[in-house]
C-alpha positions as CSV (number, residue, x, y, z in Angstrom):
1,X,87.4,88.5,92.8
2,X,88.0,90.9,89.9
3,X,88.8,94.3,89.9
4,X,84.8,95.5,89.0
5,X,83.7,93.9,92.2
6,X,85.9,94.9,94.3
7,X,86.0,98.7,92.8
8,X,82.1,97.9,94.0
9,X,82.3,95.8,97.0
10,X,85.5,96.6,98.8
11,X,85.8,97.9,102.6
12,X,82.5,99.6,102.0
13,X,80.6,96.8,104.4
14,X,80.6,99.7,107.3
15,X,76.9,99.3,109.1
16,X,76.6,96.1,111.3
17,X,73.5,98.0,113.2
18,X,71.4,99.3,110.1
19,X,73.2,97.4,107.2
20,X,72.9,100.4,105.1
21,X,74.0,99.0,101.4
22,X,76.0,102.0,101.1
23,X,78.7,102.9,103.6
24,X,77.7,105.7,106.0
25,X,79.6,108.8,106.2
26,X,81.0,109.5,109.5
27,X,81.4,113.7,110.0
28,X,82.6,113.7,113.5
29,X,85.8,115.2,114.3
30,X,86.1,113.5,117.7
31,X,85.1,109.9,119.3
32,X,83.8,108.9,122.1
33,X,85.9,106.5,124.7
34,X,84.4,103.9,126.8
35,X,86.9,104.4,129.5
36,X,90.1,105.6,130.2
37,X,92.7,103.5,127.3
38,X,89.6,101.8,125.6
39,X,87.1,103.3,122.5
40,X,85.8,101.3,119.6
41,X,88.7,102.0,116.9
42,X,88.8,105.5,116.3
43,X,89.7,108.6,118.5
44,X,89.6,111.6,116.4
45,X,89.4,111.5,112.6
46,X,92.7,113.8,111.6
47,X,94.1,109.8,112.6
48,X,91.6,108.1,111.4
49,X,88.1,107.7,110.5
50,X,85.4,104.9,109.7
51,X,84.6,106.3,106.1
52,X,88.0,107.2,105.3
53,X,88.7,103.7,106.6
54,X,86.4,102.2,103.9
55,X,88.1,104.0,101.3
56,X,91.4,103.0,102.4
57,X,90.2,99.2,102.3
58,X,88.9,99.6,98.9
59,X,92.0,101.6,97.4
60,X,94.6,99.0,98.8
61,X,92.3,95.9,97.5
62,X,92.1,97.6,94.1
63,X,95.8,98.0,94.2
64,X,96.6,94.5,95.6
65,X,98.3,96.4,98.4
66,X,98.2,95.4,102.3
67,X,96.8,98.9,103.1
68,X,96.3,102.8,101.9
69,X,96.1,106.3,103.8
70,X,94.0,108.4,101.6
71,X,94.9,112.6,101.7
72,X,93.6,115.3,101.2
73,X,94.9,116.1,98.1
74,X,97.5,114.5,95.4
75,X,99.9,116.4,96.1
76,X,99.5,115.9,100.0
77,X,99.7,111.8,99.0
78,X,103.3,113.1,96.8
79,X,104.5,115.6,99.8
80,X,104.0,112.9,103.0
81,X,105.8,110.0,100.6
82,X,109.1,112.4,100.3
83,X,108.8,112.8,103.7
84,X,110.5,109.3,103.9
85,X,113.7,110.9,103.1
86,X,116.0,112.7,105.3
87,X,118.1,116.0,104.5
88,X,121.3,114.5,102.1
89,X,119.0,112.0,100.3
90,X,119.2,111.6,96.8
91,X,115.9,111.3,94.5
92,X,115.7,109.7,90.9
93,X,112.8,111.1,88.9
94,X,111.7,111.8,85.3
95,X,112.1,115.1,83.5
96,X,108.9,114.8,81.9
97,X,106.7,114.4,85.5
98,X,103.5,116.4,86.4
99,X,104.1,120.1,86.5
100,X,103.0,120.1,90.1
101,X,105.5,117.0,91.5
102,X,108.2,118.7,89.3
103,X,107.9,122.1,91.1
104,X,107.7,120.4,94.7
105,X,110.5,118.6,94.2
106,X,112.4,121.5,92.3
107,X,111.5,124.3,94.4
108,X,110.4,123.1,97.7
109,X,112.3,119.8,99.0
110,X,115.7,120.6,97.4
111,X,115.4,123.4,99.7
112,X,115.2,121.3,102.7
113,X,118.0,119.0,101.9
114,X,117.1,116.6,99.2
115,X,118.4,116.6,95.7
116,X,116.9,115.6,92.8
117,X,118.1,113.9,89.3
118,X,115.3,114.7,86.8
119,X,116.7,112.5,84.3
120,X,114.9,110.6,80.9
121,X,113.5,107.4,82.5
122,X,112.7,106.0,79.3
123,X,116.6,104.8,79.5
124,X,117.4,101.9,82.1
125,X,121.5,102.6,81.6
126,X,120.7,106.3,82.1
127,X,118.8,105.4,85.5
128,X,121.9,103.4,86.2
129,X,124.2,105.9,86.0
130,X,122.5,108.5,88.0
131,X,122.2,106.5,91.1
132,X,124.7,107.8,94.1
133,X,125.6,106.0,97.2
134,X,122.9,108.1,98.7
135,X,119.9,107.8,96.3
136,X,116.4,106.7,98.4
137,X,114.0,106.5,95.9
138,X,113.4,106.1,92.2
139,X,110.1,108.3,91.8
140,X,108.4,107.0,88.5
141,X,105.4,108.2,86.6
142,X,104.1,106.0,84.0
143,X,102.1,107.1,81.4
144,X,104.5,110.3,81.8
145,X,102.3,113.7,81.9
146,X,101.4,114.8,79.1
147,X,103.5,112.9,76.6
148,X,103.0,109.2,77.8
149,X,106.3,108.1,78.0
150,X,106.4,104.9,79.4
151,X,109.1,103.9,82.0
152,X,109.9,100.2,82.3
153,X,108.6,98.9,85.7
154,X,109.9,95.7,85.7
155,X,113.6,96.6,84.6
156,X,112.9,99.7,87.0
157,X,112.2,98.6,89.9
158,X,114.2,95.5,90.1
159,X,117.1,97.6,89.7
160,X,115.9,99.7,92.7
161,X,115.7,96.9,94.9
162,X,119.4,95.7,94.2
163,X,120.2,98.9,95.5
164,X,118.0,99.0,98.4
165,X,116.2,102.0,96.9
166,X,112.7,102.9,97.6
167,X,110.6,102.2,94.0
168,X,107.4,104.6,94.1
169,X,105.1,104.4,91.4
170,X,102.7,107.5,90.4
171,X,99.8,105.3,88.5
172,X,97.0,108.1,88.4
173,X,97.3,108.5,84.7
174,X,95.8,104.3,84.3
175,X,94.7,103.7,87.8
176,X,94.6,100.0,89.3
177,X,91.8,99.2,86.3
178,X,94.7,99.4,83.7
179,X,98.2,98.9,85.6
180,X,98.9,97.5,88.9
181,X,102.6,98.4,89.9
182,X,102.9,95.6,92.8
183,X,103.2,93.3,90.6
184,X,106.3,94.5,89.3
185,X,107.5,94.9,92.7
186,X,106.8,98.2,93.9
187,X,107.7,99.6,97.1
188,X,104.7,101.9,97.4
189,X,101.5,103.5,94.8
190,X,100.8,107.2,94.5
191,X,97.1,108.4,93.4
192,X,95.7,111.5,93.2
193,X,91.9,109.9,93.7
194,X,90.8,113.2,92.2
195,X,91.1,112.1,88.8
196,X,89.9,109.1,87.7
197,X,89.5,106.9,91.2
198,X,86.4,109.6,92.0
199,X,86.0,110.3,88.0
200,X,83.5,113.2,88.3
201,X,85.4,116.4,89.2
202,X,83.6,117.1,92.3
203,X,86.3,116.6,94.8
204,X,90.3,116.2,95.6
205,X,92.2,113.8,96.9
206,X,94.9,111.8,97.2
207,X,96.2,108.4,98.4
208,X,99.2,106.2,99.0
209,X,99.0,102.4,98.6
210,X,101.5,100.5,100.2
211,X,102.3,96.4,100.9
212,X,104.3,96.3,103.5
213,X,104.0,96.4,107.4
214,X,107.4,98.5,108.0
215,X,106.5,101.1,105.5
216,X,103.1,101.5,106.9
217,X,103.7,102.1,110.4
218,X,105.9,105.1,108.4
219,X,103.3,106.1,106.4
220,X,100.3,105.9,109.0
221,X,102.5,108.6,111.0
222,X,103.2,111.1,108.6
223,X,99.4,111.0,107.3
224,X,98.7,112.1,110.4
225,X,101.7,114.0,112.0
226,X,101.2,115.8,108.6
227,X,97.9,116.6,109.1
228,X,96.9,115.7,105.4
229,X,94.6,113.1,106.1
230,X,91.6,112.9,103.8
231,X,88.1,114.1,105.5
232,X,85.1,112.2,106.1
233,X,83.1,114.1,103.1
234,X,85.4,113.6,100.5
235,X,86.4,110.0,101.4
236,X,82.8,109.1,100.9
237,X,82.7,111.1,97.6
238,X,86.4,109.4,96.1
239,X,84.6,105.8,97.3
240,X,81.0,106.4,95.4
241,X,83.0,107.6,92.4
242,X,85.2,104.3,92.7
243,X,82.0,102.2,92.2
244,X,82.1,103.1,88.4
245,X,85.5,102.7,87.8
246,X,85.5,100.0,85.4
247,X,82.6,101.1,83.0
248,X,83.8,104.4,82.7
249,X,87.8,103.5,82.3
250,X,86.7,101.6,79.4
251,X,84.5,104.0,77.7
252,X,87.3,106.5,77.9
253,X,89.9,104.6,76.2
254,X,87.3,103.9,73.5
255,X,87.0,107.4,73.3
256,X,90.3,108.2,73.4
257,X,91.6,105.4,70.5
258,X,88.7,107.4,68.6
259,X,90.0,111.0,68.9
260,X,93.5,109.9,68.9
261,X,93.5,107.7,65.5
262,X,91.1,111.2,64.2
263,X,93.9,113.7,65.3
264,X,96.6,111.5,63.5
265,X,95.1,111.7,60.1
266,X,94.5,115.3,60.1
267,X,97.1,117.6,57.8
268,X,96.8,120.3,61.3
269,X,98.7,118.2,63.6
270,X,102.0,117.2,63.5
271,X,102.6,114.6,66.0
272,X,99.8,112.6,68.6
273,X,100.7,110.6,72.0
274,X,98.7,108.3,72.8
275,X,99.6,104.7,74.1
276,X,96.8,103.0,72.2
277,X,98.3,103.8,68.6
278,X,100.1,101.7,66.8
279,X,102.7,104.7,65.9
280,X,103.2,105.1,69.8
281,X,107.6,104.1,70.0
282,X,107.2,101.5,73.1
283,X,104.2,99.0,71.8
284,X,106.2,95.8,73.2
285,X,106.6,97.2,76.6
286,X,102.9,98.8,76.6
287,X,101.9,95.5,76.0
288,X,104.1,94.0,78.7
289,X,102.8,96.0,81.6
290,X,99.5,97.8,81.2
291,X,96.0,96.1,80.5
292,X,94.9,99.4,79.2
293,X,95.4,102.5,77.0
294,X,94.1,104.9,79.1
295,X,92.1,107.8,78.4
296,X,94.5,110.6,77.9
297,X,96.4,111.9,74.9
298,X,98.4,115.1,74.0
299,X,99.0,116.1,70.6
300,X,101.3,118.9,68.8
301,X,98.8,121.6,66.7
302,X,100.6,122.8,63.7
303,X,100.5,126.9,64.7
304,X,101.8,127.6,61.1
305,X,98.1,126.8,59.9
306,X,96.0,127.6,62.7
307,X,96.7,129.2,66.2
308,X,96.2,128.0,69.7
309,X,94.1,131.1,70.5
310,X,92.2,130.4,67.0
311,X,91.4,126.5,68.2
312,X,90.9,127.3,71.7
313,X,88.0,129.5,71.0
314,X,86.1,127.0,68.6
315,X,86.0,124.1,71.3
316,X,83.2,124.2,74.2
317,X,82.6,120.2,74.6
318,X,86.3,119.7,75.5
319,X,86.6,122.5,78.4
320,X,89.4,124.5,78.8
321,X,90.6,122.9,82.0
322,X,93.1,121.7,84.2
323,X,92.8,118.4,85.9
324,X,92.5,115.1,84.2
325,X,90.7,111.9,84.7
326,X,86.7,113.3,85.2
327,X,83.1,112.3,83.1
328,X,83.7,115.2,81.1
329,X,86.5,115.9,78.3
330,X,88.8,118.6,79.4
331,X,91.2,120.5,77.1
332,X,94.5,122.2,78.6
333,X,97.9,123.9,77.1
334,X,100.7,122.3,79.3
335,X,103.1,125.2,78.5
336,X,100.7,127.8,80.3
337,X,98.8,126.1,82.6
338,X,99.2,122.6,84.1
339,X,103.1,122.4,83.9
340,X,103.8,126.4,83.6
341,X,105.7,126.3,86.9
342,X,108.4,124.2,85.1
343,X,109.7,127.2,83.7
344,X,110.5,127.4,79.6
345,X,114.1,125.3,80.6
346,X,112.6,122.3,82.0
347,X,109.6,122.3,79.8
348,X,111.7,122.2,77.0
349,X,114.4,119.4,78.8
350,X,110.3,117.1,79.3
351,X,109.7,117.2,75.6
352,X,106.6,119.7,75.9
353,X,106.5,122.7,73.5
354,X,104.3,125.5,73.2
355,X,102.2,123.9,70.2
356,X,101.3,120.5,73.0
357,X,97.9,119.9,73.9
358,X,96.7,118.1,76.4
359,X,93.1,116.3,76.2
360,X,91.7,114.3,78.6
361,X,88.9,112.5,76.6
362,X,85.7,112.2,78.7
363,X,82.8,109.6,78.3
364,X,80.8,111.7,75.8
365,X,80.2,110.6,72.1
366,X,82.4,110.3,70.5
367,X,81.5,111.5,67.4
368,X,80.6,114.6,69.0
369,X,84.3,114.9,70.2
370,X,85.4,114.5,66.6
371,X,83.0,117.2,65.1
372,X,83.7,119.7,67.5
373,X,87.5,118.7,66.7
374,X,86.9,118.8,63.3
375,X,85.4,122.3,63.9
376,X,87.7,123.6,65.6
377,X,90.5,122.6,63.6
378,X,89.6,123.7,60.5
379,X,89.4,122.5,57.0
């Protein structure tokens, strides 16, 4: 089946009693045993729930994986994956990853015995140099948040496999509609389902998708033991959101390209970061591993011509808020908002400046959105 069909139907048929078209919500915390040692597949909702199982089957089908584990938040998914590492292990990741991931790695897990190398992941030679005898994992975020740097999945994953290192991909920015890392040999894919998969800014969640039985056993154990599984109602909301993934992603992309093109021509904008622009320096790699460009972009405001406060005071259709991937357009300032936890040193190393503005382009009228940006930027 095409991904559009999978998004609507995969894993969703769970009601054999009444044949409901929409997957039921099972809000129960526990399940009755038929007799000692015998039940109907579920015993306690933290360990497993039919509604969550439907979501997991659906996302696994979209990514082309063996299975998935749905978690309470995106950060819960990342946390569970990091528990695959033991004290003394080393992890390689980008210096321009999501601020919450950076904080978790640097301020939490580095104090629990793990070591991290935050490097330029666009440079394969630099990745090779960073590999140590105790390197357990390479954490890849592509496109990166928010500057949309592209990591070569095929080459990086091949390098990891040659060294027996786990390759984990955060695929939140593109969703499986525009990028499927298992096609390049990834071991694990992580999503914040809060974002594009759910797509309606009304629930938080995460997922871990895997393609190996041994990894499945470890992930299922960790999600259950850590208590980070997704609640049934939240699982149902994400499953409902996924049904419109294909049409939403197409509209996000169409709008983002129009807005990026407009911004690139504006005299009060220094630079635009968007994978759909010809000016993006990694076009060959984008065409090789991405099936589309997505709805995220960033740009550098020329604050010698207009202040940040003046600009942000004039945007209303673009709501000033963190998060991304919803049907509504959001705009934010990474330096003081989504990536503030990286600190000035980490921000500078990533390439984020005080003039960087991140935009999650929604599905509203592109003409209305561009009109507002014209007004906000001024003549």
